[in-house]
N, C-alpha and C positions, 0 to 999 in steps of 0.2 A: 385486527388492525396491524399485525406484524407478519412479515414474511420471513420465517427463519431461513438462514443461509446454510445450505448443506455444506458439510466439511470440505468437499472438493472445490468449493468456490470461495473459501475463506482466504483473505489476502490483506496485505498492507500496501496501499497505493503509494508509490514514491514519486513518480514523474509521468505525467501524460505527455505523449509525443505529438499526437494529432490523429485526425480521422484517417482511415485507410486511403481515402481518395485525395488526401492532402500530403501524404508522405510517400515518395516513390520507393519501390523495392530496393533500389541502390542506396537511397538515404537511410532506409530502415536498417540495412545490413551494415552500413558505415557507423550508424549510431550504436548498433549492437556490438560491433567490434570495438568501438571506442569505450563503451561501458565495460566490456570484458578486459580491455587493457588496463583500465583504472581499478576495477574491483580485484584483479589478481594481485594487487599491491596492498590490499587492505585486509586487516585481520577480521575474521568473521564477527559481526556484532552480536552482543549478548544483551538481551532485555528480559524483563519480567512482566507478566500479565497477571492481574488479579481481580479488580473490582469492575463490574459493568457500569457504564455511564449511559444515561438517557439523553439523547439529542433529538431535536425536532424531526430529523430524517432517519434516525437509526438508533439501535441499542448497540453499544460498542464497548470494547475493552482496550484501554490505552496501554501503550508500551512504555515501560519505565526502565532506565532513563531514556529520554528521547535523543540525547546527544549522539550515541553511536549510529542511530538510523538517520539523523540529520547529516552526519558526515557522508553516509552513503548517498543520501539525497543530493548533496552538493556535487559529488563526483558524477552521478548520473546526469544531473543538470548540465554540468560543464561538457560532458560528452555529447549531449543533444545540441547545445549551443555551438560546439565545434563544427557540427554538420549543417544545421539549418539556420544558425544565427539567432541572436537574442530576440529579434522581432517575431520569430515564429515559435520560440520556446516558451513554455509555461514559466512564469516568473518564479524565481527562487524565493520562498518565504524567509522572513527573518527567523533566526533560531527560536526566539520566544513565541513565534506564531505557529511553529511546526508542531503538530500533535499526532504522531503516528499511532495508529490504532487498527484493530481488527473489528469490523462490523460483524455482529452475530445475528442481527435481524434488521430488516428495513421496514420503516413505517409505511403502511399502504393506505391509511385513511386518517382523517381528522378525528381525534378522540382524546379524552383526558389521559394524561400520563400517570395519574395516581395509581391505577391498578398495576401498571408495570413497576412503578417505584416500590409499591408494597411487596410485590413478588420478589424483586431484586433484594430488598432489604432483608428478607428472610434467608438469603442464600449465604452459607458459610463455606468458603473454598480456600484451599491453600494456594499460595502464589505458584505460578508456573514460570520457570526460567527457560528461555529458548536461546540456542545458538543458531543463528542463520548461517547456512553454508553456501547459499546462492541467492541471487536475485533472478526473477523470471522475466524475460522479455516476452510480453503477451500481446496477442491480437485478440480483442474481446468485443462483445456486444452486451447490451442490456435490453434484450427483447422480451425477456420473461421475468421482469421485475427484479432482476439481480444481474450482477456481472458474471458472464460465462465466457471462457476463452476458447477460441478455435485453434490457436497455435500457442505453444509454450516452449520457449527456448531457454534452458537454464544457463545462467552466467555465474560461474563460481567465484567465491571470494578466495583470498590467498589460501593455499594449502601448504601445510608444513611437512 
């Protein structure tokens, strides 16, 4: 009932821009440049991951605190709006509604969550603290029951 996500496809989604046929190459490049201009002024965010959470669509690990990633989300959102306008941009969630996470498995069938909850309850792990040094500007698809990207352009945060 779960499709485990291979390490190369693990990610935190921050801002969807649009389908490939809805965003011109010039718009995509202008958005990428706008994101780069904004992120180079921001300190790399530091977050911690520890406990898995079961959701109807996935098993995931939340990032704590969410605030540093919300700040990144805001900057990326503003860069998108600057190019395509607010009518075409994914809305910016309220801070209290933003829950950055890394999905580790996608649910692929209707089934009780109890066996997963029991397995997770028995896992003892130390927290992992991560400093993000870049955001990735991705072109991706979900043809094989998980997100896989065809192109990946790194956009670095401030470097000291």
